[in-house]
TORDREN-150052 format. One record per atom (N, C-alpha, C): x, z, y. Coordinates in nm, 3 decimals. Last residue first. Layout:
N
<rec><u>X</u><w>Z</w><v>Y</v></rec>
...
This chain:
54
<rec><u>0.106</u><w>0.127</w><v>-0.870</v></rec>
<rec><u>-0.015</u><w>0.061</w><v>-0.919</v></rec>
<rec><u>-0.026</u><w>0.092</w><v>-1.063</v></rec>
<rec><u>0.346</u><w>0.260</w><v>-0.847</v></rec>
<rec><u>0.232</u><w>0.307</w><v>-0.769</v></rec>
<rec><u>0.103</u><w>0.253</w><v>-0.825</v></rec>
<rec><u>0.514</u><w>0.105</w><v>-1.010</v></rec>
<rec><u>0.487</u><w>0.244</w><v>-1.047</v></rec>
<rec><u>0.366</u><w>0.299</w><v>-0.972</v></rec>
<rec><u>0.522</u><w>-0.128</w><v>-0.861</v></rec>
<rec><u>0.459</u><w>-0.131</w><v>-0.993</v></rec>
<rec><u>0.430</u><w>0.010</w><v>-1.043</v></rec>
<rec><u>0.671</u><w>-0.036</w><v>-0.647</v></rec>
<rec><u>0.531</u><w>-0.072</w><v>-0.625</v></rec>
<rec><u>0.457</u><w>-0.078</w><v>-0.758</v></rec>
<rec><u>0.918</u><w>-0.006</w><v>-0.776</v></rec>
<rec><u>0.851</u><w>0.111</w><v>-0.718</v></rec>
<rec><u>0.703</u><w>0.083</w><v>-0.698</v></rec>
<rec><u>0.976</u><w>-0.270</w><v>-0.842</v></rec>
<rec><u>0.958</u><w>-0.171</w><v>-0.948</v></rec>
<rec><u>0.887</u><w>-0.046</w><v>-0.898</v></rec>
<rec><u>1.013</u><w>-0.389</w><v>-0.594</v></rec>
<rec><u>0.901</u><w>-0.430</w><v>-0.676</v></rec>
<rec><u>0.873</u><w>-0.328</w><v>-0.786</v></rec>
<rec><u>1.108</u><w>-0.135</w><v>-0.356</v></rec>
<rec><u>1.136</u><w>-0.245</w><v>-0.447</v></rec>
<rec><u>1.009</u><w>-0.277</w><v>-0.526</v></rec>
<rec><u>1.004</u><w>-0.069</w><v>-0.018</v></rec>
<rec><u>1.061</u><w>-0.033</w><v>-0.147</v></rec>
<rec><u>1.092</u><w>-0.156</w><v>-0.229</v></rec>
<rec><u>0.847</u><w>-0.097</w><v>0.206</v></rec>
<rec><u>0.988</u><w>-0.060</w><v>0.224</v></rec>
<rec><u>1.054</u><w>-0.018</w><v>0.094</v></rec>
<rec><u>0.591</u><w>-0.189</w><v>0.200</v></rec>
<rec><u>0.613</u><w>-0.048</w><v>0.170</v></rec>
<rec><u>0.757</u><w>-0.003</w><v>0.185</v></rec>
<rec><u>0.628</u><w>-0.460</w><v>0.251</v></rec>
<rec><u>0.549</u><w>-0.378</w><v>0.344</v></rec>
<rec><u>0.580</u><w>-0.230</w><v>0.326</v></rec>
<rec><u>0.773</u><w>-0.532</w><v>0.023</v></rec>
<rec><u>0.833</u><w>-0.550</w><v>0.156</v></rec>
<rec><u>0.761</u><w>-0.464</w><v>0.259</v></rec>
<rec><u>0.582</u><w>-0.472</w><v>-0.171</v></rec>
<rec><u>0.712</u><w>-0.403</w><v>-0.173</v></rec>
<rec><u>0.781</u><w>-0.415</w><v>-0.038</v></rec>
<rec><u>0.382</u><w>-0.652</w><v>-0.106</v></rec>
<rec><u>0.355</u><w>-0.509</w><v>-0.092</v></rec>
<rec><u>0.486</u><w>-0.430</w><v>-0.091</v></rec>
<rec><u>0.508</u><w>-0.887</w><v>-0.180</v></rec>
<rec><u>0.474</u><w>-0.865</w><v>-0.039</v></rec>
<rec><u>0.448</u><w>-0.718</w><v>-0.013</v></rec>
<rec><u>0.516</u><w>-0.836</w><v>-0.454</v></rec>
<rec><u>0.641</u><w>-0.856</w><v>-0.380</v></rec>
<rec><u>0.619</u><w>-0.834</w><v>-0.231</v></rec>
<rec><u>0.253</u><w>-0.835</w><v>-0.523</v></rec>
<rec><u>0.325</u><w>-0.708</w><v>-0.529</v></rec>
<rec><u>0.459</u><w>-0.717</w><v>-0.458</v></rec>
<rec><u>0.052</u><w>-1.030</w><v>-0.299</v></rec>
<rec><u>0.140</u><w>-1.014</w><v>-0.414</v></rec>
<rec><u>0.207</u><w>-0.877</w><v>-0.410</v></rec>
<rec><u>-0.290</u><w>-0.966</w><v>-0.205</v></rec>
<rec><u>-0.151</u><w>-0.996</w><v>-0.177</v></rec>
<rec><u>-0.067</u><w>-0.977</w><v>-0.302</v></rec>
<rec><u>-0.559</u><w>-0.900</w><v>-0.217</v></rec>
<rec><u>-0.510</u><w>-1.014</w><v>-0.296</v></rec>
<rec><u>-0.369</u><w>-1.058</w><v>-0.258</v></rec>
<rec><u>-0.593</u><w>-0.658</w><v>-0.101</v></rec>
<rec><u>-0.634</u><w>-0.774</w><v>-0.022</v></rec>
<rec><u>-0.579</u><w>-0.903</w><v>-0.085</v></rec>
<rec><u>-0.469</u><w>-0.480</w><v>-0.261</v></rec>
<rec><u>-0.615</u><w>-0.488</w><v>-0.271</v></rec>
<rec><u>-0.669</u><w>-0.610</w><v>-0.197</v></rec>
<rec><u>-0.211</u><w>-0.514</w><v>-0.162</v></rec>
<rec><u>-0.242</u><w>-0.555</w><v>-0.299</v></rec>
<rec><u>-0.392</u><w>-0.571</w><v>-0.316</v></rec>
<rec><u>-0.241</u><w>-0.402</w><v>0.093</v></rec>
<rec><u>-0.203</u><w>-0.543</w><v>0.080</v></rec>
<rec><u>-0.235</u><w>-0.595</w><v>-0.060</v></rec>
<rec><u>-0.290</u><w>-0.138</w><v>0.026</v></rec>
<rec><u>-0.396</u><w>-0.215</w><v>0.091</v></rec>
<rec><u>-0.367</u><w>-0.365</w><v>0.081</v></rec>
<rec><u>-0.041</u><w>-0.067</w><v>-0.068</v></rec>
<rec><u>-0.153</u><w>-0.071</w><v>-0.162</v></rec>
<rec><u>-0.270</u><w>-0.150</w><v>-0.104</v></rec>
<rec><u>0.095</u><w>-0.078</w><v>0.178</v></rec>
<rec><u>0.137</u><w>-0.164</w><v>0.067</v></rec>
<rec><u>0.025</u><w>-0.177</w><v>-0.036</v></rec>
<rec><u>-0.035</u><w>0.122</w><v>0.317</v></rec>
<rec><u>-0.050</u><w>-0.016</w><v>0.365</v></rec>
<rec><u>-0.005</u><w>-0.115</w><v>0.258</v></rec>
<rec><u>0.051</u><w>0.342</w><v>0.166</v></rec>
<rec><u>-0.092</u><w>0.310</w><v>0.173</v></rec>
<rec><u>-0.114</u><w>0.166</w><v>0.220</v></rec>
<rec><u>0.329</u><w>0.335</w><v>0.215</v></rec>
<rec><u>0.277</u><w>0.322</w><v>0.079</v></rec>
<rec><u>0.130</u><w>0.281</w><v>0.080</v></rec>
<rec><u>0.336</u><w>0.375</w><v>0.495</v></rec>
<rec><u>0.390</u><w>0.251</w><v>0.436</v></rec>
<rec><u>0.337</u><w>0.229</w><v>0.295</v></rec>
<rec><u>0.222</u><w>0.633</w><v>0.507</v></rec>
<rec><u>0.158</u><w>0.520</w><v>0.575</v></rec>
<rec><u>0.205</u><w>0.389</w><v>0.514</v></rec>
<rec><u>0.414</u><w>0.785</w><v>0.377</v></rec>
<rec><u>0.283</u><w>0.771</w><v>0.316</v></rec>
<rec><u>0.207</u><w>0.654</w><v>0.378</v></rec>
<rec><u>0.619</u><w>0.767</w><v>0.564</v></rec>
<rec><u>0.640</u><w>0.714</w><v>0.429</v></rec>
<rec><u>0.506</u><w>0.691</w><v>0.359</v></rec>
<rec><u>0.506</u><w>0.897</w><v>0.787</v></rec>
<rec><u>0.535</u><w>0.753</w><v>0.792</v></rec>
<rec><u>0.559</u><w>0.692</w><v>0.655</v></rec>
<rec><u>0.248</u><w>1.115</w><v>0.816</v></rec>
<rec><u>0.367</u><w>1.092</w><v>0.736</v></rec>
<rec><u>0.396</u><w>0.941</w><v>0.728</v></rec>
<rec><u>0.007</u><w>1.151</w><v>0.927</v></rec>
<rec><u>0.119</u><w>1.151</w><v>1.021</v></rec>
<rec><u>0.251</u><w>1.118</w><v>0.950</v></rec>
<rec><u>-0.308</u><w>0.991</w><v>0.854</v></rec>
<rec><u>-0.190</u><w>1.068</w><v>0.819</v></rec>
<rec><u>-0.081</u><w>1.056</w><v>0.926</v></rec>
<rec><u>-0.514</u><w>0.820</w><v>0.930</v></rec>
<rec><u>-0.535</u><w>0.965</w><v>0.940</v></rec>
<rec><u>-0.409</u><w>1.047</w><v>0.917</v></rec>
<rec><u>-0.444</u><w>0.561</w><v>0.879</v></rec>
<rec><u>-0.465</u><w>0.600</w><v>1.020</v></rec>
<rec><u>-0.474</u><w>0.752</w><v>1.035</v></rec>
<rec><u>-0.440</u><w>0.561</w><v>0.602</v></rec>
<rec><u>-0.314</u><w>0.540</w><v>0.674</v></rec>
<rec><u>-0.327</u><w>0.583</w><v>0.820</v></rec>
<rec><u>-0.713</u><w>0.583</w><v>0.544</v></rec>
<rec><u>-0.623</u><w>0.695</w><v>0.511</v></rec>
<rec><u>-0.491</u><w>0.683</w><v>0.588</v></rec>
<rec><u>-0.790</u><w>0.327</w><v>0.630</v></rec>
<rec><u>-0.845</u><w>0.447</w><v>0.695</v></rec>
<rec><u>-0.757</u><w>0.569</w><v>0.668</v></rec>
<rec><u>-0.652</u><w>0.167</w><v>0.450</v></rec>
<rec><u>-0.624</u><w>0.156</w><v>0.594</v></rec>
<rec><u>-0.673</u><w>0.278</w><v>0.669</v></rec>
<rec><u>-0.773</u><w>0.239</w><v>0.210</v></rec>
<rec><u>-0.631</u><w>0.266</w><v>0.230</v></rec>
<rec><u>-0.595</u><w>0.262</w><v>0.379</v></rec>
<rec><u>-1.035</u><w>0.148</w><v>0.264</v></rec>
<rec><u>-1.011</u><w>0.288</w><v>0.227</v></rec>
<rec><u>-0.865</u><w>0.326</w><v>0.253</v></rec>
<rec><u>-1.011</u><w>-0.124</w><v>0.309</v></rec>
<rec><u>-1.046</u><w>-0.038</w><v>0.423</v></rec>
<rec><u>-1.022</u><w>0.110</w><v>0.392</v></rec>
<rec><u>-0.969</u><w>-0.235</w><v>0.058</v></rec>
<rec><u>-0.857</u><w>-0.225</w><v>0.151</v></rec>
<rec><u>-0.885</u><w>-0.127</w><v>0.264</v></rec>
<rec><u>-1.148</u><w>-0.056</w><v>-0.198</v></rec>
<rec><u>-1.134</u><w>-0.160</w><v>-0.096</v></rec>
<rec><u>-1.017</u><w>-0.128</w><v>-0.003</v></rec>
<rec><u>-1.158</u><w>-0.022</w><v>-0.534</v></rec>
<rec><u>-1.112</u><w>0.043</w><v>-0.411</v></rec>
<rec><u>-1.086</u><w>-0.068</w><v>-0.309</v></rec>
<rec><u>-1.379</u><w>0.003</w><v>-0.796</v></rec>
<rec><u>-1.319</u><w>-0.087</w><v>-0.699</v></rec>
<rec><u>-1.283</u><w>-0.009</w><v>-0.573</v></rec>
<rec><u>-1.366</u><w>0.101</w><v>-1.126</v></rec>
<rec><u>-1.387</u><w>0.144</w><v>-0.989</v></rec>
<rec><u>-1.312</u><w>0.050</w><v>-0.895</v></rec>
């Protein structure tokens, strides 16, 4: 199953929870061929946390 970046971005716009927004945008960055390190910086976490999400 392919999940596109737009799905995560749309969910991020719909939520009010800032922590969830950061996580969704981090996942969107990965789907957009970004590195997991970049996603960790976007999500405000560590690389290990991002690896747990993915």
